[in-house]
ROLUM-581454 format. One record per residue: residue in one letter; chain; x, y, z of N, C-alpha, C, O, CB in turn. Coordinates in nm, 3 decimals. Glycine has a CB too. Layout:
! ROLUM-581454
+------+-------+---------+---------+---------+---------+---------+---------+---------+---------+---------+---------+---------+---------+---------+---------+---------+
! zati ! pakol !     nc1 !     nc2 !     nc3 !    cac1 !    cac2 !    cac3 !     cc1 !     cc2 !     cc3 !     oc1 !     oc2 !     oc3 !    cbc1 !    cbc2 !    cbc3 !
+------+-------+---------+---------+---------+---------+---------+---------+---------+---------+---------+---------+---------+---------+---------+---------+---------+
!    a !     A !       X !       Y !       Z !       X !       Y !       Z !       X !       Y !       Z !       X !       Y !       Z !       X !       Y !       Z !
...
+------+-------+---------+---------+---------+---------+---------+---------+---------+---------+---------+---------+---------+---------+---------+---------+---------+
This chain:
! ROLUM-581454
+------+-------+---------+---------+---------+---------+---------+---------+---------+---------+---------+---------+---------+---------+---------+---------+---------+
! zati ! pakol !     nc1 !     nc2 !     nc3 !    cac1 !    cac2 !    cac3 !     cc1 !     cc2 !     cc3 !     oc1 !     oc2 !     oc3 !    cbc1 !    cbc2 !    cbc3 !
+------+-------+---------+---------+---------+---------+---------+---------+---------+---------+---------+---------+---------+---------+---------+---------+---------+
!    m !     A !  -2.321 !  -4.921 !   3.850 !  -2.294 !  -4.936 !   3.682 !  -2.428 !  -4.879 !   3.579 !  -2.550 !  -4.889 !   3.594 !  -2.270 !  -5.123 !   3.645 !
!    i !     A !  -2.377 !  -4.840 !   3.513 !  -2.481 !  -4.727 !   3.432 !  -2.513 !  -4.796 !   3.305 !  -2.428 !  -4.775 !   3.219 !  -2.407 !  -4.564 !   3.391 !
!    a !     A !  -2.627 !  -4.886 !   3.262 !  -2.678 !  -4.928 !   3.104 !  -2.630 !  -4.843 !   3.032 !  -2.603 !  -4.725 !   3.052 !  -2.828 !  -4.933 !   3.067 !
!    e !     A !  -2.618 !  -4.925 !   2.926 !  -2.570 !  -4.773 !   2.774 !  -2.676 !  -4.810 !   2.732 !  -2.724 !  -4.921 !   2.754 !  -2.415 !  -4.772 !   2.627 !
!    k !     A !  -2.731 !  -4.713 !   2.659 !  -2.874 !  -4.755 !   2.578 !  -2.845 !  -4.787 !   2.384 !  -2.746 !  -4.752 !   2.319 !  -3.003 !  -4.586 !   2.603 !
!    t !     A !  -2.913 !  -4.829 !   2.356 !  -2.907 !  -4.849 !   2.241 !  -2.932 !  -4.754 !   2.140 !  -3.040 !  -4.694 !   2.133 !  -2.964 !  -4.933 !   2.229 !
!    p !     A !  -2.856 !  -4.741 !   2.076 !  -2.844 !  -4.612 !   1.976 !  -3.005 !  -4.652 !   1.881 !  -3.017 !  -4.765 !   1.835 !  -2.656 !  -4.618 !   1.853 !
!    i !     A !  -3.121 !  -4.544 !   1.859 !  -3.203 !  -4.586 !   1.825 !  -3.176 !  -4.543 !   1.617 !  -3.108 !  -4.451 !   1.573 !  -3.324 !  -4.527 !   1.931 !
!    q !     A !  -3.216 !  -4.596 !   1.574 !  -3.240 !  -4.607 !   1.411 !  -3.340 !  -4.505 !   1.394 !  -3.456 !  -4.496 !   1.435 !  -3.297 !  -4.761 !   1.347 !
!    p !     A !  -3.249 !  -4.412 !   1.307 !  -3.381 !  -4.294 !   1.257 !  -3.511 !  -4.412 !   1.176 !  -3.488 !  -4.529 !   1.148 !  -3.295 !  -4.139 !   1.092 !
!    v !     A !  -3.628 !  -4.347 !   1.156 !  -3.689 !  -4.405 !   1.065 !  -3.708 !  -4.358 !   0.939 !  -3.798 !  -4.276 !   0.920 !  -3.782 !  -4.428 !   1.105 !
!    p !     A !  -3.626 !  -4.402 !   0.830 !  -3.663 !  -4.338 !   0.719 !  -3.807 !  -4.291 !   0.633 !  -3.895 !  -4.365 !   0.590 !  -3.605 !  -4.403 !   0.659 !
!    l !     A !  -3.798 !  -4.156 !   0.625 !  -3.919 !  -4.088 !   0.569 !  -3.997 !  -4.106 !   0.425 !  -3.911 !  -4.115 !   0.337 !  -3.883 !  -3.962 !   0.571 !
!    m !     A !  -4.118 !  -4.115 !   0.375 !  -4.143 !  -4.141 !   0.308 !  -4.115 !  -4.003 !   0.193 !  -4.112 !  -3.889 !   0.239 !  -4.243 !  -4.204 !   0.347 !
!    a !     A !  -4.101 !  -4.019 !   0.090 !  -4.074 !  -3.884 !  -0.001 !  -4.198 !  -3.824 !  -0.049 !  -4.279 !  -3.880 !  -0.123 !  -3.984 !  -3.914 !  -0.133 !
!    a !     A !  -4.204 !  -3.714 !  -0.005 !  -4.354 !  -3.598 !  -0.018 !  -4.351 !  -3.605 !  -0.188 !  -4.259 !  -3.532 !  -0.225 !  -4.326 !  -3.379 !   0.062 !
!    p !     A !  -4.394 !  -3.643 !  -0.260 !  -4.472 !  -3.618 !  -0.394 !  -4.418 !  -3.460 !  -0.447 !  -4.434 !  -3.364 !  -0.371 !  -4.660 !  -3.623 !  -0.361 !
!    q !     A !  -4.361 !  -3.442 !  -0.568 !  -4.288 !  -3.327 !  -0.616 !  -4.445 !  -3.243 !  -0.646 !  -4.550 !  -3.294 !  -0.684 !  -4.165 !  -3.364 !  -0.769 !
!    t !     A !  -4.412 !  -3.078 !  -0.611 !  -4.524 !  -2.975 !  -0.614 !  -4.419 !  -2.937 !  -0.741 !  -4.303 !  -2.897 !  -0.733 !  -4.569 !  -2.851 !  -0.460 !
!    r !     A !  -4.493 !  -2.962 !  -0.853 !  -4.458 !  -2.920 !  -1.016 !  -4.450 !  -2.779 !  -1.006 !  -4.565 !  -2.740 !  -0.992 !  -4.580 !  -2.963 !  -1.141 !
!    i !     A !  -4.351 !  -2.657 !  -1.005 !  -4.346 !  -2.571 !  -1.021 !  -4.332 !  -2.510 !  -1.208 !  -4.283 !  -2.585 !  -1.292 !  -4.263 !  -2.559 !  -0.924 !
!    v !     A !  -4.376 !  -2.386 !  -1.240 !  -4.429 !  -2.319 !  -1.346 !  -4.379 !  -2.197 !  -1.371 !  -4.440 !  -2.097 !  -1.334 !  -4.552 !  -2.308 !  -1.334 !
!    e !     A !  -4.261 !  -2.190 !  -1.438 !  -4.219 !  -2.045 !  -1.467 !  -4.383 !  -1.937 !  -1.536 !  -4.475 !  -1.972 !  -1.610 !  -4.067 !  -2.066 !  -1.611 !
!    s !     A !  -4.350 !  -1.792 !  -1.462 !  -4.439 !  -1.751 !  -1.493 !  -4.450 !  -1.698 !  -1.657 !  -4.548 !  -1.683 !  -1.729 !  -4.455 !  -1.672 !  -1.397 !
!    t !     A !  -4.271 !  -1.673 !  -1.688 !  -4.288 !  -1.676 !  -1.834 !  -4.324 !  -1.738 !  -1.960 !  -4.347 !  -1.701 !  -2.075 !  -4.227 !  -1.662 !  -1.855 !
!    d !     A !  -4.318 !  -1.878 !  -1.878 !  -4.393 !  -1.985 !  -1.962 !  -4.535 !  -1.981 !  -2.014 !  -4.589 !  -2.031 !  -2.113 !  -4.393 !  -2.096 !  -1.890 !
!    i !     A !  -4.580 !  -1.901 !  -1.910 !  -4.711 !  -1.905 !  -1.917 !  -4.754 !  -1.802 !  -1.973 !  -4.841 !  -1.818 !  -2.059 !  -4.768 !  -1.922 !  -1.812 !
!    f !     A !  -4.693 !  -1.621 !  -1.932 !  -4.745 !  -1.540 !  -2.001 !  -4.730 !  -1.476 !  -2.126 !  -4.786 !  -1.375 !  -2.169 !  -4.749 !  -1.485 !  -1.947 !
!    r !     A !  -4.600 !  -1.593 !  -2.205 !  -4.536 !  -1.535 !  -2.323 !  -4.509 !  -1.463 !  -2.339 !  -4.545 !  -1.438 !  -2.455 !  -4.558 !  -1.530 !  -2.400 !
!    g !     A !  -4.435 !  -1.350 !  -2.284 !  -4.467 !  -1.196 !  -2.325 !  -4.560 !  -1.114 !  -2.292 !  -4.530 !  -0.995 !  -2.282 !  -4.484 !  -1.180 !  -2.434 !
!    q !     A !  -4.717 !  -1.166 !  -2.263 !  -4.845 !  -1.107 !  -2.226 !  -4.805 !  -1.065 !  -2.060 !  -4.710 !  -1.106 !  -1.994 !  -4.988 !  -1.231 !  -2.250 !
!    t !     A !  -4.931 !  -0.952 !  -2.011 !  -4.894 !  -0.902 !  -1.886 !  -5.056 !  -0.980 !  -1.841 !  -5.075 !  -0.984 !  -1.719 !  -4.856 !  -0.704 !  -1.869 !
!    e !     A !  -5.172 !  -1.040 !  -1.932 !  -5.277 !  -1.124 !  -1.870 !  -5.294 !  -1.242 !  -1.923 !  -5.254 !  -1.255 !  -2.039 !  -5.396 !  -1.068 !  -1.869 !
!    i !     A !  -5.346 !  -1.338 !  -1.868 !  -5.407 !  -1.473 !  -1.994 !  -5.550 !  -1.464 !  -1.842 !  -5.574 !  -1.404 !  -1.737 !  -5.252 !  -1.713 !  -2.033 !
!    m !     A !  -5.605 !  -1.569 !  -1.931 !  -5.704 !  -1.621 !  -1.927 !  -5.727 !  -1.756 !  -1.841 !  -5.714 !  -1.842 !  -1.928 !  -5.724 !  -1.627 !  -2.043 !
!    i !     A !  -5.748 !  -1.809 !  -1.745 !  -5.733 !  -1.913 !  -1.688 !  -5.909 !  -1.988 !  -1.684 !  -5.999 !  -1.923 !  -1.631 !  -5.652 !  -1.872 !  -1.545 !
!    r !     A !  -5.942 !  -2.147 !  -1.756 !  -6.028 !  -2.170 !  -1.713 !  -6.039 !  -2.281 !  -1.623 !  -5.991 !  -2.389 !  -1.658 !  -6.086 !  -2.166 !  -1.792 !
!    h !     A !  -6.100 !  -2.268 !  -1.505 !  -6.124 !  -2.405 !  -1.409 !  -6.234 !  -2.392 !  -1.368 !  -6.299 !  -2.298 !  -1.323 !  -6.037 !  -2.435 !  -1.287 !
!    d !     A !  -6.262 !  -2.563 !  -1.397 !  -6.416 !  -2.580 !  -1.377 !  -6.515 !  -2.467 !  -1.431 !  -6.576 !  -2.376 !  -1.373 !  -6.442 !  -2.591 !  -1.226 !
!    g !     A !  -6.508 !  -2.506 !  -1.561 !  -6.580 !  -2.443 !  -1.659 !  -6.604 !  -2.261 !  -1.632 !  -6.669 !  -2.200 !  -1.716 !  -6.722 !  -2.530 !  -1.662 !
!    v !     A !  -6.552 !  -2.196 !  -1.525 !  -6.510 !  -2.073 !  -1.455 !  -6.400 !  -1.989 !  -1.516 !  -6.293 !  -2.035 !  -1.475 !  -6.467 !  -2.108 !  -1.322 !
!    i !     A !  -6.375 !  -1.867 !  -1.613 !  -6.281 !  -1.829 !  -1.615 !  -6.237 !  -1.722 !  -1.540 !  -6.313 !  -1.640 !  -1.487 !  -6.270 !  -1.823 !  -1.706 !
!    y !     A !  -6.068 !  -1.721 !  -1.531 !  -6.066 !  -1.636 !  -1.435 !  -5.928 !  -1.562 !  -1.534 !  -5.868 !  -1.612 !  -1.630 !  -6.047 !  -1.706 !  -1.258 !
!    r !     A !  -5.914 !  -1.458 !  -1.484 !  -5.817 !  -1.323 !  -1.527 !  -5.685 !  -1.318 !  -1.461 !  -5.679 !  -1.230 !  -1.376 !  -5.887 !  -1.180 !  -1.486 !
!    m !     A !  -5.565 !  -1.395 !  -1.478 !  -5.459 !  -1.408 !  -1.397 !  -5.395 !  -1.228 !  -1.479 !  -5.442 !  -1.193 !  -1.588 !  -5.354 !  -1.592 !  -1.422 !
!    k !     A !  -5.284 !  -1.134 !  -1.398 !  -5.272 !  -1.049 !  -1.474 !  -5.116 !  -0.991 !  -1.376 !  -5.099 !  -0.995 !  -1.254 !  -5.424 !  -0.955 !  -1.498 !
!    i !     A !  -5.016 !  -0.939 !  -1.487 !  -4.865 !  -0.943 !  -1.401 !  -4.909 !  -0.733 !  -1.364 !  -4.932 !  -0.652 !  -1.454 !  -4.650 !  -1.005 !  -1.556 !
!    t !     A !  -4.907 !  -0.707 !  -1.250 !  -4.918 !  -0.545 !  -1.222 !  -4.825 !  -0.501 !  -1.265 !  -4.761 !  -0.589 !  -1.323 !  -4.928 !  -0.490 !  -1.093 !
!    r !     A !  -4.763 !  -0.378 !  -1.270 !  -4.702 !  -0.256 !  -1.307 !  -4.578 !  -0.326 !  -1.178 !  -4.459 !  -0.328 !  -1.210 !  -4.810 !  -0.076 !  -1.284 !
!    q !     A !  -4.603 !  -0.354 !  -1.102 !  -4.484 !  -0.377 !  -0.971 !  -4.466 !  -0.497 !  -0.975 !  -4.416 !  -0.546 !  -0.873 !  -4.519 !  -0.343 !  -0.814 !
!    g !     A !  -4.504 !  -0.606 !  -1.112 !  -4.490 !  -0.695 !  -1.111 !  -4.515 !  -0.828 !  -1.015 !  -4.431 !  -0.917 !  -1.006 !  -4.420 !  -0.665 !  -1.139 !
!    k !     A !  -4.629 !  -0.829 !  -0.953 !  -4.653 !  -0.902 !  -0.890 !  -4.832 !  -0.929 !  -0.988 !  -4.885 !  -0.865 !  -1.079 !  -4.621 !  -0.849 !  -0.729 !
!    l !     A !  -4.880 !  -1.068 !  -0.901 !  -4.983 !  -1.143 !  -0.999 !  -5.097 !  -1.142 !  -0.957 !  -5.130 !  -1.178 !  -0.844 !  -4.963 !  -1.275 !  -1.028 !
!    i !     A !  -5.159 !  -1.107 !  -1.031 !  -5.356 !  -1.120 !  -0.953 !  -5.453 !  -1.184 !  -1.040 !  -5.460 !  -1.191 !  -1.163 !  -5.452 !  -0.949 !  -0.927 !
!    l !     A !  -5.520 !  -1.225 !  -0.954 !  -5.636 !  -1.336 !  -1.012 !  -5.766 !  -1.284 !  -0.941 !  -5.799 !  -1.281 !  -0.822 !  -5.603 !  -1.521 !  -0.963 !
!    n !     A !  -5.829 !  -1.240 !  -1.059 !  -5.913 !  -1.251 !  -1.062 !  -6.061 !  -1.335 !  -1.160 !  -6.066 !  -1.376 !  -1.276 !  -5.886 !  -1.165 !  -1.043 !
!    k !     A !  -6.158 !  -1.334 !  -1.055 !  -6.307 !  -1.352 !  -1.133 !  -6.332 !  -1.337 !  -1.231 !  -6.447 !  -1.356 !  -1.269 !  -6.395 !  -1.297 !  -1.109 !
+------+-------+---------+---------+---------+---------+---------+---------+---------+---------+---------+---------+---------+---------+---------+---------+---------+
């Protein structure tokens, strides 16, 4: 005689907090370079000719 196994109910996962997505067009507003202040330090973010982002201190 083979004993039937009781099906295991999946444990509900807690939802991970949503990470906010910001469009680069909203940040740059037609420009190719912006300055970002973080902890009192100014950083420069730039869109290259190839369309990539570069962040410099």
